[in-house]
C-alpha positions as CSV (number, residue, x, y, z in Angstrom):
1,M,143.1,-6.3,0.7
2,I,142.5,-2.8,-0.6
3,H,144.9,-0.3,0.9
4,R,143.2,2.9,2.1
5,E,145.0,6.1,1.3
6,L,144.2,7.5,4.7
7,E,146.1,4.7,6.5
8,D,149.6,6.2,6.0
9,T,148.4,9.6,7.2
10,L,146.9,8.0,10.4
11,R,150.1,6.1,11.1
12,G,152.0,9.3,11.0
13,R,149.7,10.9,13.6
14,I,149.9,8.1,16.2
15,G,151.7,9.3,19.4
16,A,151.7,13.0,18.3
17,G,149.8,14.1,21.4
18,K,146.3,14.6,19.9
19,A,143.2,12.6,19.6
20,I,142.5,11.2,16.1
21,I,138.8,11.5,14.9
22,I,137.7,9.6,11.8
23,M,134.3,10.6,10.4
24,G,132.4,9.0,7.5
25,P,129.4,7.0,6.5
26,R,128.6,3.6,8.1
27,Q,130.0,0.6,6.4
28,V,132.8,2.4,4.5
29,G,135.6,0.6,6.4
30,K,136.5,2.8,9.3
31,S,136.8,-0.1,11.7
32,T,138.6,-2.2,9.1
33,L,141.1,0.5,8.6
34,L,141.8,0.8,12.3
35,H,142.1,-3.0,12.6
36,S,144.8,-3.0,9.9
37,I,146.7,-0.4,12.0
38,F,146.2,-1.6,15.6
39,D,145.3,-5.4,15.5
40,A,149.0,-6.3,16.1
41,D,149.2,-3.9,19.0
42,P,148.4,-5.8,22.3
43,N,148.1,-2.4,24.1
44,A,145.0,-1.4,22.1
45,L,141.6,-1.3,23.8
46,W,138.5,-1.4,21.5
47,I,135.3,0.1,22.7
48,D,132.1,-0.4,20.7
49,A,129.8,2.6,21.4
50,D,127.1,1.0,19.3
51,N,126.7,-1.5,22.1
52,I,124.0,-0.6,24.7
53,G,126.0,-2.0,27.5
54,T,128.9,0.3,26.6
55,Q,126.6,3.3,26.4
56,M,125.4,2.5,29.9
57,T,128.9,2.0,31.3
58,F,130.0,5.4,30.1
59,E,126.7,7.2,31.0
60,D,128.0,8.6,34.3
61,A,131.6,7.5,34.2
62,T,134.0,9.7,36.2
63,S,137.6,10.2,35.2
64,E,138.7,7.6,37.7
65,M,136.2,5.1,36.3
66,I,137.4,5.7,32.8
67,R,141.0,5.3,33.9
68,T,140.1,1.9,35.5
69,I,138.4,0.8,32.2
70,I,141.4,1.7,30.2
71,G,143.9,0.1,32.6
72,N,147.4,-0.3,31.1
73,H,146.3,0.1,27.5
74,K,148.2,2.7,25.5
75,V,145.7,3.0,22.6
76,V,141.9,3.5,23.1
77,I,139.7,3.1,20.1
78,I,136.0,4.2,20.5
79,D,134.0,3.1,17.5
80,E,130.8,5.1,16.6
81,A,131.5,7.5,19.4
82,Q,128.5,9.7,18.7
83,N,126.3,7.0,20.4
84,L,127.8,8.0,23.8
85,N,125.4,10.5,25.4
86,N,128.4,12.4,26.9
87,A,130.9,11.7,24.0
88,G,132.6,15.1,24.2
89,L,133.1,14.9,28.0
90,T,134.4,11.2,27.7
91,L,136.9,12.1,25.0
92,K,138.0,15.2,26.9
93,R,138.6,13.2,30.1
94,I,140.7,10.7,28.3
95,T,142.7,13.4,26.5
96,D,143.1,15.6,29.6
97,Y,143.7,13.0,32.4
98,I,145.3,10.0,30.7
99,S,147.9,11.9,28.6
100,D,150.0,8.8,27.8
101,V,147.1,7.2,25.9
102,Q,146.5,7.6,22.1
103,L,142.8,8.2,21.7
104,V,141.1,7.3,18.4
105,A,137.4,7.7,17.8
106,T,135.2,7.1,14.8
107,G,131.7,8.5,14.0
108,S,129.1,8.2,11.2
109,S,127.1,11.3,12.1
110,S,129.1,14.5,12.0
111,F,126.0,16.3,13.1
112,E,126.1,14.6,16.5
113,L,129.8,13.9,17.1
114,A,131.1,17.2,15.9
115,D,128.7,19.0,18.1
116,K,129.7,17.0,21.1
117,I,133.5,17.3,20.7
118,K,133.8,20.8,19.0
119,E,134.5,22.6,22.3
120,A,135.8,19.6,24.3
121,L,138.7,18.9,22.0
122,T,139.5,22.3,20.5
123,G,143.1,22.3,19.4
124,R,143.6,18.7,20.6
125,K,142.4,16.6,17.8
126,W,143.3,15.6,14.2
127,E,140.0,15.1,12.2
128,Y,139.8,13.1,9.0
129,R,137.0,11.7,6.8
130,L,136.9,8.2,5.2
131,Y,134.6,7.7,2.3
132,P,133.6,4.7,0.2
133,I,136.6,3.2,-1.7
134,S,138.0,5.5,-4.3
135,F,138.9,5.0,-7.9
136,S,142.4,5.9,-6.9
137,E,142.6,3.3,-4.2
138,M,141.3,0.6,-6.5
139,S,143.8,1.6,-9.2
140,H,146.8,1.6,-6.8
141,T,145.7,-1.8,-5.2
142,G,145.2,-3.5,-8.6
143,D,145.5,-2.2,-12.1
144,I,144.4,1.2,-13.4
145,L,143.5,-0.2,-16.8
146,K,141.3,-2.8,-15.2
147,E,139.6,-0.3,-12.9
148,T,139.0,2.1,-15.8
149,S,137.3,-0.8,-17.6
150,M,135.0,-1.0,-14.6
151,L,134.0,2.6,-14.8
152,E,130.4,2.1,-16.1
153,H,129.8,-0.6,-13.5
154,R,131.0,1.7,-10.7
155,M,128.6,4.5,-11.8
156,V,125.8,2.0,-11.3
157,Y,126.9,0.1,-8.2
158,G,129.3,2.5,-6.5
159,Y,132.2,1.8,-4.2
160,Y,131.0,0.6,-0.8
161,P,133.6,-2.0,0.3
162,E,131.2,-4.9,0.6
163,V,129.8,-4.1,-2.9
164,V,133.3,-4.0,-4.4
165,S,134.5,-7.2,-2.7
166,T,131.3,-9.3,-3.5
167,P,130.7,-9.1,-7.2
168,G,127.4,-10.6,-8.2
169,D,125.6,-9.6,-5.0
170,E,125.7,-5.8,-5.6
171,K,121.9,-5.3,-5.8
172,A,121.1,-7.2,-2.6
173,I,123.9,-5.5,-0.7
174,L,123.0,-2.0,-1.8
175,S,119.3,-2.6,-1.1
176,S,120.2,-3.6,2.4
177,L,122.4,-0.7,2.9
178,A,119.8,1.7,1.6
179,S,117.0,0.4,3.7
180,D,118.9,-0.2,7.0
181,Y,122.2,1.6,7.5
182,L,121.1,4.6,5.6
183,Y,118.5,5.5,8.2
184,K,120.3,4.3,11.4
185,D,121.7,7.6,12.4
186,I,119.1,9.8,10.8
187,I,116.2,8.4,12.9
188,K,118.1,9.3,16.1
189,I,118.3,12.9,15.3
190,D,115.6,15.4,16.2
191,G,112.8,12.8,16.2
192,I,113.0,12.1,12.5
193,K,111.5,8.8,11.5
194,K,111.7,6.7,8.3
195,T,108.6,8.2,6.9
196,D,107.3,8.0,3.3
197,R,108.0,11.7,3.0
198,L,111.7,11.2,3.9
199,V,111.9,8.4,1.3
200,R,110.2,10.7,-1.3
201,L,112.7,13.4,-0.5
202,L,115.6,11.1,-1.1
203,R,114.1,9.9,-4.3
204,A,113.5,13.5,-5.4
205,L,117.1,14.4,-4.7
206,A,118.4,11.3,-6.4
207,L,116.5,12.3,-9.6
208,Q,118.1,15.7,-9.6
209,I,121.9,15.0,-9.5
210,G,123.7,17.4,-11.7
211,S,120.7,19.8,-11.7
212,Q,119.9,22.8,-9.5
213,V,117.7,21.9,-6.5
214,S,114.8,24.2,-5.5
215,Y,113.7,23.6,-1.9
216,N,110.3,24.9,-2.8
217,E,109.8,22.5,-5.8
218,V,111.1,19.5,-3.7
219,A,108.8,20.5,-0.9
220,Q,105.8,20.3,-3.2
221,T,106.9,17.0,-4.5
222,C,107.4,15.4,-1.1
223,G,104.5,17.0,0.8
224,L,106.7,19.0,3.1
225,D,107.3,22.7,3.7
226,P,110.6,24.2,2.4
227,K,112.1,24.7,5.8
228,T,111.5,21.1,6.7
229,V,113.1,20.1,3.4
230,E,116.2,22.2,4.2
231,K,116.4,20.8,7.7
232,Y,116.2,17.2,6.4
233,I,118.8,17.9,3.8
234,D,121.1,19.3,6.5
235,I,120.7,16.0,8.4
236,L,121.2,13.9,5.3
237,E,124.4,15.8,4.6
238,Q,125.7,15.5,8.2
239,S,125.0,11.7,8.0
240,Y,127.2,11.5,4.8
241,I,124.5,10.5,2.4
242,V,124.4,13.6,0.3
243,F,126.5,16.8,0.0
244,R,125.7,20.3,-1.4
245,L,127.6,22.4,-3.9
246,G,126.9,26.1,-3.7
247,S,126.9,28.6,-6.6
248,F,129.9,30.9,-7.2
249,S,129.1,34.6,-7.5
250,R,131.2,37.7,-7.3
251,N,131.4,40.0,-10.3
252,M,128.5,39.5,-12.7
253,R,125.0,40.8,-12.1
254,N,123.4,37.8,-13.8
255,E,125.2,35.2,-11.8
256,L,122.9,32.9,-9.7
257,K,123.9,33.6,-6.1
258,K,122.0,31.2,-3.9
259,S,121.5,28.1,-6.0
260,K,122.5,24.6,-4.8
261,K,123.3,21.3,-6.4
262,I,123.1,18.1,-4.4
263,Y,125.2,15.0,-5.0
264,F,125.4,11.5,-3.4
265,Y,128.5,10.3,-1.7
266,D,128.0,7.0,-3.4
267,L,126.2,6.3,-6.7
268,G,125.3,2.8,-5.6
269,I,123.3,4.2,-2.7
270,R,121.7,6.7,-5.1
271,N,120.6,4.0,-7.5
272,A,119.4,1.7,-4.8
273,I,117.1,4.5,-3.5
274,L,115.6,4.6,-6.9
275,N,115.8,0.8,-7.3
276,N,117.3,1.6,-10.7
277,F,120.3,-0.6,-11.7
278,T,119.9,-0.1,-15.4
279,P,123.3,-0.4,-17.1
280,F,125.0,2.9,-17.7
281,A,125.1,2.6,-21.4
282,N,121.3,2.0,-21.6
283,R,120.4,5.2,-19.8
284,D,119.5,8.5,-21.6
285,D,122.0,11.3,-22.1
286,H,120.7,13.4,-19.2
287,E,120.9,10.5,-16.7
288,R,124.4,9.5,-17.9
289,G,125.6,13.1,-17.7
290,G,124.3,13.4,-14.1
291,L,126.0,10.1,-13.0
292,W,129.2,11.2,-14.7
293,E,129.2,14.6,-13.0
294,N,128.4,13.0,-9.6
295,F,131.1,10.4,-10.0
296,L,133.8,12.9,-10.8
297,I,132.9,15.4,-8.1
298,T,132.8,12.7,-5.5
299,E,136.1,11.1,-6.5
300,R,137.7,14.5,-6.6
301,L,136.4,15.1,-3.0
302,K,138.0,11.9,-1.9
303,H,141.3,12.9,-3.6
304,C,141.3,16.3,-1.9
305,E,140.5,14.8,1.5
306,Y,143.2,12.2,1.4
307,N,145.8,14.5,0.0
308,R,144.9,17.4,2.3
309,I,144.0,19.7,-0.5
310,I,142.0,22.5,1.1
311,A,139.7,24.2,-1.4
312,N,136.4,26.1,-1.7
313,R,134.1,24.2,-4.1
314,Y,131.3,25.6,-6.3
315,F,129.5,25.4,-9.5
316,W,128.7,28.5,-11.6
317,R,125.6,29.4,-13.6
318,T,124.1,32.6,-15.0
319,K,120.5,33.6,-15.5
320,D,120.9,33.0,-19.3
321,N,121.9,29.3,-18.5
322,K,125.6,29.5,-19.0
323,E,127.1,26.9,-16.6
324,I,130.4,25.5,-15.4
325,D,130.1,22.2,-13.6
326,Y,132.8,22.6,-11.0
327,I,135.1,25.2,-9.5
328,E,137.9,24.9,-6.9
329,E,139.4,27.9,-5.3
330,Y,142.7,27.7,-3.6
331,D,145.8,29.8,-3.3
332,G,143.9,32.7,-4.6
333,I,143.1,31.1,-8.0
334,L,139.9,29.8,-9.5
335,H,140.3,26.4,-11.2
336,T,137.3,25.6,-13.4
337,Y,136.2,22.2,-14.8
338,E,133.7,21.0,-17.4
339,F,132.7,17.4,-17.4
340,K,132.0,15.8,-20.7
341,L,131.3,12.2,-21.6
342,K,132.9,12.8,-25.0
343,K,135.7,15.1,-26.2
344,D,134.2,18.5,-26.8
345,K,135.1,22.1,-27.4
346,E,134.9,24.7,-24.7
347,S,131.4,26.0,-24.1
348,Q,130.3,29.6,-24.3
349,A,130.1,29.5,-20.5
350,I,133.9,29.4,-20.1
351,N,134.4,32.3,-22.4
352,S,132.0,34.4,-20.2
353,F,133.7,33.2,-17.1
354,K,137.2,34.0,-18.3
355,K,136.1,37.5,-19.3
356,A,134.8,38.1,-15.7
357,Y,137.7,36.2,-14.0
358,P,140.7,36.4,-16.3
359,N,143.1,34.7,-13.9
360,S,141.1,31.5,-13.7
361,T,142.2,28.2,-15.2
362,H,140.1,25.8,-17.2
363,E,140.0,22.0,-18.0
364,I,137.6,19.8,-19.8
365,I,137.4,16.4,-18.2
366,N,136.0,13.6,-20.4
367,I,135.7,9.9,-20.1
368,S,139.0,9.2,-22.1
369,D,141.3,11.2,-19.8
370,F,139.7,11.7,-16.4
371,Q,142.2,9.7,-14.4
372,Q,144.6,12.6,-13.7
373,F,141.7,14.6,-12.2
374,I,141.0,12.1,-9.4
375,I,144.4,10.3,-8.8
């Protein structure tokens, strides 16, 4: 079984007097992780909020009714809590009125769950995110050399647990994930349906990883207006399908100030949206460069989340097309990174950046020495 890095952190929070909230995409192992922690605990009560009967039970449940449901259990786990119409109130009642119970809740739509619990549990929750399996988790569970040898495979099929654990069936599993679970939370939000335009939007975004995204250009491609494109991207981001990286700008007049790049949380999902499982080595340089950039930024995001590294994240580009792939800002220092498939010299961009921001650091991450960046 693959050990998830978040498990040790969660074990350390049990009994600390706050609710534990775990967010992340569907099918990435949130329930499996909690089963590994609580299955041996006879005092744990599991509540499946995906179940219609459960939703009806909690629809108008008072504090006393909730207390009766919980009974003598000391741990209450509510899976996919965003499906409860009054999720925030339910979680608040458990936290406020049943103080000897450890509450754990999971959610796959931060847009819904975060909005419902933001005020209800202010100062009374630990919030974490679980993503598809990471390169680091695979390396620590098995062999880092073996996992490194699987790198090109991962950039095509990604790291969803079922994909990783069922070699040979990757295409079928990803096609199912992309057509079913991908839309399960999205279609509940604001009346959005799985329309051809939404599919076209996802395909357009999938084709632009590593490139700047213009809402106006995407809107023309998909037959939507720019405001609708931005709204849909907001929801895709809150549903853990894509995430945005903003541009860094402070000193230079010719820095791009409002540009965005969009990446996928999992490359297998990205490739399934395009129905393109061409081997990595057979893709053109632009495509391979985009996959490599997406892979590294996503794996770095996982690393920072599980190690509680809090940083602002950006890319940088000027009007004369000088660009740095990735920037992290923490402890008052800018750490810049360029992603190369092969060993290469520093670009002209880094010289321009160093001149403007002399206290910054810089690294080139290539395919022969990337491990230290994401482990």
